[in-house]
Every structure is written in C-alpha cells, then in structure tokens.
C-alpha beads as a LAMMPS data file, in Angstrom:
LAMMPS data file: protein, C-alpha beads

229 atoms
228 bonds

1 atom types
1 bond types

-500.0 500.0 xlo xhi
-500.0 500.0 ylo yhi
-500.0 500.0 zlo zhi

Masses

1 110.0

Atoms # bond

1 1 1 -17.484 -1.476 -22.017
2 1 1 -16.030 -2.702 -18.900
3 1 1 -18.073 -3.126 -16.101
4 1 1 -18.084 -1.847 -12.485
5 1 1 -16.180 -3.696 -10.180
6 1 1 -18.058 -4.360 -6.659
7 1 1 -15.390 -2.997 -4.263
8 1 1 -12.149 -0.711 -5.222
9 1 1 -9.282 -1.423 -2.735
10 1 1 -6.698 0.930 -2.618
11 1 1 -3.217 0.160 -1.353
12 1 1 -1.979 3.011 1.143
13 1 1 1.667 3.817 1.092
14 1 1 2.647 5.305 -1.721
15 1 1 -0.323 4.752 -3.651
16 1 1 -2.107 6.926 -1.634
17 1 1 0.128 8.934 0.628
18 1 1 3.510 10.394 -0.580
19 1 1 6.807 8.868 0.760
20 1 1 8.640 11.981 0.896
21 1 1 8.936 12.753 4.289
22 1 1 9.694 9.396 5.462
23 1 1 12.272 8.994 3.153
24 1 1 14.018 12.476 4.398
25 1 1 13.888 11.120 8.052
26 1 1 15.565 7.924 7.192
27 1 1 17.800 9.400 5.145
28 1 1 18.458 11.453 7.909
29 1 1 19.590 8.648 10.546
30 1 1 21.370 6.660 7.634
31 1 1 23.845 10.137 7.719
32 1 1 22.027 11.759 4.256
33 1 1 22.985 8.272 2.388
34 1 1 19.732 8.735 -0.017
35 1 1 21.395 5.731 -2.289
36 1 1 20.287 3.276 0.691
37 1 1 16.784 4.018 0.485
38 1 1 16.186 1.754 -2.122
39 1 1 17.879 -1.321 -0.320
40 1 1 15.885 -0.552 2.962
41 1 1 12.685 -0.739 1.063
42 1 1 13.626 -3.874 -0.707
43 1 1 14.828 -5.441 2.537
44 1 1 11.476 -4.359 4.159
45 1 1 9.678 -6.248 1.610
46 1 1 11.987 -9.320 1.504
47 1 1 11.520 -9.690 5.936
48 1 1 7.931 -9.257 5.646
49 1 1 7.688 -11.711 2.745
50 1 1 9.933 -13.727 5.373
51 1 1 7.911 -13.723 8.214
52 1 1 4.550 -14.195 6.121
53 1 1 6.318 -17.571 4.354
54 1 1 7.446 -18.742 8.130
55 1 1 4.048 -18.667 9.237
56 1 1 4.434 -15.452 11.890
57 1 1 3.198 -11.810 11.954
58 1 1 5.156 -8.964 12.941
59 1 1 3.689 -4.904 12.746
60 1 1 4.993 -3.920 9.315
61 1 1 6.407 -0.666 10.832
62 1 1 8.084 -2.395 13.137
63 1 1 9.993 -4.810 10.636
64 1 1 10.494 -1.586 8.831
65 1 1 12.332 -0.260 11.902
66 1 1 14.210 -3.938 11.970
67 1 1 15.427 -4.075 8.695
68 1 1 16.266 -0.219 8.915
69 1 1 18.544 -1.490 11.783
70 1 1 20.119 -4.270 9.298
71 1 1 20.609 -1.813 6.518
72 1 1 22.113 1.006 8.617
73 1 1 24.595 -1.713 10.568
74 1 1 25.703 -3.407 7.257
75 1 1 27.048 0.451 6.483
76 1 1 28.597 0.887 9.553
77 1 1 26.110 3.396 10.550
78 1 1 24.874 3.098 14.791
79 1 1 20.921 3.227 14.810
80 1 1 19.261 1.777 18.289
81 1 1 15.876 -0.168 18.191
82 1 1 14.511 2.815 19.982
83 1 1 15.382 5.307 17.416
84 1 1 14.518 3.594 14.686
85 1 1 11.155 1.951 15.469
86 1 1 10.234 5.854 16.634
87 1 1 10.952 7.256 13.435
88 1 1 9.394 4.777 11.359
89 1 1 6.259 4.256 12.918
90 1 1 5.786 8.262 13.469
91 1 1 6.974 9.018 10.162
92 1 1 4.673 6.429 8.436
93 1 1 1.665 7.761 10.537
94 1 1 1.766 11.440 9.471
95 1 1 2.034 11.233 5.773
96 1 1 0.399 13.600 3.598
97 1 1 -1.440 12.599 0.776
98 1 1 -0.506 12.977 -2.993
99 1 1 -2.390 16.217 -4.493
100 1 1 -4.822 14.272 -6.662
101 1 1 -5.779 11.900 -3.871
102 1 1 -8.878 13.587 -2.328
103 1 1 -10.606 14.725 -5.301
104 1 1 -10.041 10.853 -6.876
105 1 1 -11.600 9.472 -3.816
106 1 1 -14.398 12.156 -3.839
107 1 1 -15.616 11.591 -7.548
108 1 1 -15.880 7.837 -6.858
109 1 1 -17.193 7.995 -3.948
110 1 1 -19.976 10.530 -5.344
111 1 1 -20.180 7.728 -8.307
112 1 1 -21.542 5.290 -5.203
113 1 1 -18.372 2.988 -5.210
114 1 1 -17.707 1.048 -2.253
115 1 1 -14.036 2.391 -0.858
116 1 1 -12.030 0.470 0.984
117 1 1 -8.145 1.153 2.236
118 1 1 -6.056 -1.673 2.371
119 1 1 -2.801 -2.005 3.368
120 1 1 0.302 -4.075 4.758
121 1 1 0.366 -1.803 8.042
122 1 1 -1.318 -2.370 11.163
123 1 1 -4.930 -1.690 12.072
124 1 1 -3.702 1.193 14.350
125 1 1 -1.447 2.296 11.675
126 1 1 -4.175 2.712 9.132
127 1 1 -6.550 4.272 11.532
128 1 1 -3.907 7.253 12.684
129 1 1 -2.841 7.479 8.747
130 1 1 -6.230 8.335 7.295
131 1 1 -7.165 10.384 10.383
132 1 1 -3.842 12.480 9.973
133 1 1 -4.125 12.401 6.227
134 1 1 -7.734 13.725 6.261
135 1 1 -9.073 10.699 3.977
136 1 1 -10.937 8.888 6.840
137 1 1 -14.695 9.667 5.921
138 1 1 -13.712 8.686 2.014
139 1 1 -14.018 5.251 2.785
140 1 1 -16.210 2.576 3.644
141 1 1 -13.713 0.598 5.367
142 1 1 -10.135 0.430 6.443
143 1 1 -8.491 -2.771 6.572
144 1 1 -5.037 -4.041 7.382
145 1 1 -3.325 -7.353 6.708
146 1 1 -3.142 -7.566 10.595
147 1 1 -6.599 -9.242 10.679
148 1 1 -5.691 -11.934 7.581
149 1 1 -2.101 -12.961 9.184
150 1 1 -0.520 -12.691 5.957
151 1 1 1.011 -9.789 4.339
152 1 1 0.376 -8.864 0.621
153 1 1 1.045 -10.180 -1.905
154 1 1 0.683 -13.292 -0.150
155 1 1 -2.982 -14.491 -1.647
156 1 1 -4.392 -15.258 1.791
157 1 1 -4.158 -11.718 2.328
158 1 1 -6.653 -11.039 -0.577
159 1 1 -9.123 -13.568 0.051
160 1 1 -9.639 -12.806 3.053
161 1 1 -10.213 -9.197 2.067
162 1 1 -12.602 -9.980 -0.142
163 1 1 -14.409 -12.287 1.882
164 1 1 -14.756 -9.736 4.764
165 1 1 -16.596 -7.551 2.233
166 1 1 -18.547 -10.365 1.197
167 1 1 -17.405 -10.132 -2.482
168 1 1 -16.041 -12.652 -4.994
169 1 1 -12.371 -11.988 -6.215
170 1 1 -13.424 -10.926 -9.541
171 1 1 -15.568 -8.315 -8.222
172 1 1 -13.034 -6.876 -6.345
173 1 1 -10.249 -4.530 -7.890
174 1 1 -6.595 -3.389 -6.492
175 1 1 -5.326 0.116 -7.127
176 1 1 -1.507 -0.020 -6.196
177 1 1 1.198 1.890 -7.012
178 1 1 3.497 -1.622 -6.366
179 1 1 4.037 -4.075 -9.239
180 1 1 4.022 -6.668 -6.699
181 1 1 0.846 -5.864 -5.003
182 1 1 -1.321 -5.498 -8.493
183 1 1 0.558 -8.974 -9.361
184 1 1 -0.293 -10.251 -6.191
185 1 1 -4.036 -9.288 -6.955
186 1 1 -4.305 -10.686 -10.165
187 1 1 -3.125 -13.966 -9.244
188 1 1 -5.734 -13.921 -6.521
189 1 1 -8.401 -13.287 -9.326
190 1 1 -8.793 -9.837 -8.545
191 1 1 -8.570 -7.045 -11.416
192 1 1 -5.931 -4.331 -10.909
193 1 1 -5.174 -0.850 -11.654
194 1 1 -1.304 0.364 -11.633
195 1 1 -0.315 3.870 -11.039
196 1 1 3.035 4.300 -12.244
197 1 1 4.310 6.736 -9.562
198 1 1 7.970 7.897 -9.815
199 1 1 10.137 4.756 -9.729
200 1 1 7.573 2.038 -10.127
201 1 1 7.012 -0.403 -12.544
202 1 1 5.070 -3.467 -13.520
203 1 1 6.293 -7.051 -12.840
204 1 1 6.679 -8.349 -16.608
205 1 1 6.244 -11.789 -15.508
206 1 1 2.554 -11.139 -14.274
207 1 1 -0.641 -9.985 -16.456
208 1 1 -0.858 -6.480 -17.013
209 1 1 -3.140 -4.198 -14.977
210 1 1 -6.609 -3.671 -16.844
211 1 1 -5.489 0.033 -15.741
212 1 1 -2.430 1.929 -16.403
213 1 1 -2.537 5.605 -14.917
214 1 1 0.097 7.887 -13.540
215 1 1 -1.947 9.272 -10.728
216 1 1 -5.405 8.231 -9.374
217 1 1 -7.028 10.788 -10.786
218 1 1 -6.713 8.996 -14.223
219 1 1 -7.963 5.840 -12.733
220 1 1 -11.011 7.781 -10.979
221 1 1 -11.834 9.516 -14.635
222 1 1 -11.516 6.195 -16.447
223 1 1 -13.680 4.142 -13.617
224 1 1 -16.546 6.727 -13.536
225 1 1 -17.402 5.632 -17.074
226 1 1 -17.590 1.854 -16.688
227 1 1 -21.126 0.286 -16.981
228 1 1 -23.395 -0.154 -14.244
229 1 1 -25.121 -3.457 -15.562

Bonds

1 1 1 2
2 1 2 3
3 1 3 4
4 1 4 5
5 1 5 6
6 1 6 7
7 1 7 8
8 1 8 9
9 1 9 10
10 1 10 11
11 1 11 12
12 1 12 13
13 1 13 14
14 1 14 15
15 1 15 16
16 1 16 17
17 1 17 18
18 1 18 19
19 1 19 20
20 1 20 21
21 1 21 22
22 1 22 23
23 1 23 24
24 1 24 25
25 1 25 26
26 1 26 27
27 1 27 28
28 1 28 29
29 1 29 30
30 1 30 31
31 1 31 32
32 1 32 33
33 1 33 34
34 1 34 35
35 1 35 36
36 1 36 37
37 1 37 38
38 1 38 39
39 1 39 40
40 1 40 41
41 1 41 42
42 1 42 43
43 1 43 44
44 1 44 45
45 1 45 46
46 1 46 47
47 1 47 48
48 1 48 49
49 1 49 50
50 1 50 51
51 1 51 52
52 1 52 53
53 1 53 54
54 1 54 55
55 1 55 56
56 1 56 57
57 1 57 58
58 1 58 59
59 1 59 60
60 1 60 61
61 1 61 62
62 1 62 63
63 1 63 64
64 1 64 65
65 1 65 66
66 1 66 67
67 1 67 68
68 1 68 69
69 1 69 70
70 1 70 71
71 1 71 72
72 1 72 73
73 1 73 74
74 1 74 75
75 1 75 76
76 1 76 77
77 1 77 78
78 1 78 79
79 1 79 80
80 1 80 81
81 1 81 82
82 1 82 83
83 1 83 84
84 1 84 85
85 1 85 86
86 1 86 87
87 1 87 88
88 1 88 89
89 1 89 90
90 1 90 91
91 1 91 92
92 1 92 93
93 1 93 94
94 1 94 95
95 1 95 96
96 1 96 97
97 1 97 98
98 1 98 99
99 1 99 100
100 1 100 101
101 1 101 102
102 1 102 103
103 1 103 104
104 1 104 105
105 1 105 106
106 1 106 107
107 1 107 108
108 1 108 109
109 1 109 110
110 1 110 111
111 1 111 112
112 1 112 113
113 1 113 114
114 1 114 115
115 1 115 116
116 1 116 117
117 1 117 118
118 1 118 119
119 1 119 120
120 1 120 121
121 1 121 122
122 1 122 123
123 1 123 124
124 1 124 125
125 1 125 126
126 1 126 127
127 1 127 128
128 1 128 129
129 1 129 130
130 1 130 131
131 1 131 132
132 1 132 133
133 1 133 134
134 1 134 135
135 1 135 136
136 1 136 137
137 1 137 138
138 1 138 139
139 1 139 140
140 1 140 141
141 1 141 142
142 1 142 143
143 1 143 144
144 1 144 145
145 1 145 146
146 1 146 147
147 1 147 148
148 1 148 149
149 1 149 150
150 1 150 151
151 1 151 152
152 1 152 153
153 1 153 154
154 1 154 155
155 1 155 156
156 1 156 157
157 1 157 158
158 1 158 159
159 1 159 160
160 1 160 161
161 1 161 162
162 1 162 163
163 1 163 164
164 1 164 165
165 1 165 166
166 1 166 167
167 1 167 168
168 1 168 169
169 1 169 170
170 1 170 171
171 1 171 172
172 1 172 173
173 1 173 174
174 1 174 175
175 1 175 176
176 1 176 177
177 1 177 178
178 1 178 179
179 1 179 180
180 1 180 181
181 1 181 182
182 1 182 183
183 1 183 184
184 1 184 185
185 1 185 186
186 1 186 187
187 1 187 188
188 1 188 189
189 1 189 190
190 1 190 191
191 1 191 192
192 1 192 193
193 1 193 194
194 1 194 195
195 1 195 196
196 1 196 197
197 1 197 198
198 1 198 199
199 1 199 200
200 1 200 201
201 1 201 202
202 1 202 203
203 1 203 204
204 1 204 205
205 1 205 206
206 1 206 207
207 1 207 208
208 1 208 209
209 1 209 210
210 1 210 211
211 1 211 212
212 1 212 213
213 1 213 214
214 1 214 215
215 1 215 216
216 1 216 217
217 1 217 218
218 1 218 219
219 1 219 220
220 1 220 221
221 1 221 222
222 1 222 223
223 1 223 224
224 1 224 225
225 1 225 226
226 1 226 227
227 1 227 228
228 1 228 229
C-alpha cells in the first residue's frame, strides 16, 4: 500500500476551477474565434517560461493579457492593453469550481491531509479566486510562485514550495490537470496525480504520474486509502 504524502499541492486553474467562463469571454474579444483559444493558452505558457528563463517576473494574468494581444494582432483583431488586462484579470478571479471539487477537498481535509493551493497566479489573485469560489476554508495555505520568482514548471518553484511547507520533495504530491505541471513536479522529486480534464494529456517523455484520474473525486477516493505508517 502507498504511504501518505505529508502535503497535497493543488494546481488551481483548470485543475480546481473551470475555465469555461474565461474561454467564453476571451472568445468574444477574439470576435468569436474559438479556434484561437488553444493558441492563446500555449502562447501564455510559452511567455511565462520565457519570463522565468530570462530571470524576470511578471504577473501571470498580465502575461495572459499581453499574449492575448499578440494573438489578436496576428489575426488582425484590434485589442487594447486595458481591455485585455481587464477581461483576463476579472475572468480569472471569477472562475467557479468543477462540480466535484468541494466534496473531494472536504473528504481529504476530513482525513487530516494538509491541503495547499499552488498556482502560477499572483498572491492577490489566488486569494481572490479561492474567496470567490468558496474554497478558502478548505486549504491550509494558498501559495503563489510570485513568492518564488519563478513559474512552474521551473524546479525552483517546486523547491521553494516544499521548503515553505517545511517538507522534503518526496513528501509532496502535486495534483494537476496539466502534463507540464505534473512533469515539472516529478522532475523536482515530488509525487504526482494527473487529472485528465478534457483536452489534457500527460507528457510522454516524463515519468507517469502515480495517480491517473478523470476528476478530483477519483484522486481523493484513492488517496484516503493510503497508509498512515
């Protein structure tokens, strides 16, 4: 039987919170071009990595707005910085949880797991997201890579989070719906659970996650069976 991780870390966007409303709002700004949404998400991740690789840091939502302007410009869609930032920031902060999330987190909390939200979003952003989604009281801590100065999946972000929680890497489990987040965590020495939200896949060149599930309830149902010894 598997032993219990000391801390469960949860990615926020898409893992816990449903991105449907964000996608609808962004699509509207892009003149209904739903086909551009995957390109925007990919460009957002690309430039968050570019920012960290260059030794810089910027608010993730502002990178999202900047990359949205890039995608719009490349497709002859006029979009101002003010409008892009307002929509991305407001939409991210008003996301709703996936249907099973509250019950799954409650089950884990009642089983005495330490629960930590760990996001590429800002400190202010994650606090607003958890408050607006009604999840704040289910977490022991809300952590942002802003305090680490590096975005996930850079190893420094996971190292900082483990040190902040005063645990060793192999005592941490990352629960995420993004193959890159699961890969980054495992390469940093963490355990991982992958949630296969629609459109998400594990990275084939990374180790397979310890847990593969289609939603957070399935993850919780398995983790509560882990040995406490």
